[in-house]
N, C-alpha and C positions, 0 to 999 in steps of 0.2 A: 895428440889432442889434449888441450888444456881441460882439466876437470871443471865442470860447471860449478858455480857457487850455489849453495843451498841457502834458502832464506824463507821466512814466512810470506805467504800470499799478501799482495797489496791489491786494492781495488783496480788499479790501472793494469793488472795482469789478466783481467777478466777475459778479454777476447783472445789473448795468446793461450791461456789455459784451455779455453773452448776448442781452439784449433788443435792443440796437442792431444787432448783427450779424444776428440773425434778421429784424429789421424791414427792414434795408437790402437784404437778398437775397430777402426774401419767402418764406423757407423756413428750416428748422432746420439743414440740412447744414453750412453755414459756421460757425454757432455751435457745433455739435458738434465741428467740426474745431478751432476755437480752444481748446475745452476739452481736447481730446486733445493738442494741441500743448503746451498749458500744462503738462500732467502728464508728457509723454513727451519733448519736444525739449529739448536742452541745448546752448546756451541757447535760450530763447524770449524774444525782446525784444518788449515791448508798449508802445505809447503810446496815450493817450486824449486826447480833446478834451472839456473840461468846461465846460458853459455854465451859465446860471442855473438850469436845470431838472435838472442832473446831467450824466452822461456822454452825449454826443451823437455821438461818433465814436471809432473804434478802428483801430489797425493792428498787425499782428503780423509778426515776422520769425523764421524758423527756419533751421537749418543745411541746406545742400544739398551734394551731392557730385557735382561734375563729373568726368567720366572722366579728364581731364587738366587739371592746373593747374601753374603754376610752383612752385618750392620755397617752402614757407611760406605760400602764398596760401590764405586761408580764404574760404569763400563762404557767403552767406546767400540766402534766398528771401523775398520780400515776399508775404504772403497771410495772411488777406484784409485788405482795406482797406474800412472800412465807415463810412458817415455816415447819420444819421437821414434818411429820405426827404425830409422837408420842408426840410432844410438842405443837401441835395445841390446842387452847382453854386455853392456859396457860398465856395469856397476852403478849407474845412476839411480836405478830403481831401488836397489838395496840401500844406497846412501839416503835417498829420500825417506824410505821406510824407517831407517834408524833415527833420522832427525825427527820424524813425526812421532815415533814411539817415545822418544825422550821428552818431547813437548807434552804429549798426553800424560806421561808419568808426572811431569812437573806441574801439571794442572790438577793433579790428584786422582787421575784414573787408576784403578787397580787392576782392571781386566781389559783386554783388547781382543776383539774377535775379527776374523776375516773368512770370507767364503772365497776360496781361490785355489790356485794350482798346487797340487800336493808335493811337487818337487821344488817349488820356489819358496813358499812361506816358512818352512822349517829352517831355512838359511837365516831368517831373521829371529829365530828363537821360538817360533810358534810350534805348538804340538796339537795333535788331534783333540778337538774339544770333547769328543765322546769319552776320552780318558778321564776327564774331570766331571762328567755327567751332564754336559751341555749338548744341545741339538739345535739344528736349524731346520725348521719345518718338518722333516721326517728323516728316518734312517738313510734314505736315498742320498742325502747330502753328507753323510759321515766322512767319506773319503776326501772331501774338499772343504770341510769346516774346521777351523783352527782357532786356538786361543793362546794368549801369552799372559802370564801374570806379571804385571808391571810393578806390583807390590807383593813381596813374598807372602804366601798364604791367602791371597785375595780370593782364590777360588774355593777355599774351605767353606763348607756349608752352602755352596751354590749348586745350581744345576737346572735342568729343565730346558724348555724352549727359549731361544734367544730371539727377540723381536727387533728387527732393524727399523729405521725411520720409515714411515708410510710411503715416502717418495720412492723407495726401492720397488714397491709394487706397481708403480706407474710407468717405469721405464725398462 
């Protein structure tokens, strides 16, 4: 298999991304979330993986608001990360994640959060957010809530609850 090309999202990718996200999750909720974030979040950073058949993967990043962060520290949240089911476990998701992390860092984000699988996200360099004093909603989420410092020391002086974009509560 030829490795898909990674690139930023283009408006013409809209329908293909919708299909990939719905297929990867087996339901519409995450695809509807991506559409809402695309129109409501500022910024909404998106990357796609494009193979011979078109878009086969997608990742999105939107601003999040931690209760406390150091001066000038901006934070983003990763969600969702989607790969066509037949291509999952092929490295496409990790490659998309890395491309998006680099993009967010290049845009000045110091912290990046994700609520996700405990075996997956540490492979991208994420660590449990509770170790740095951050939480998502309650302690019940501690095992699946992670953070990565995109800028060294960005978590210093930070902590508390991390609030994702309101669209997450609708889907």
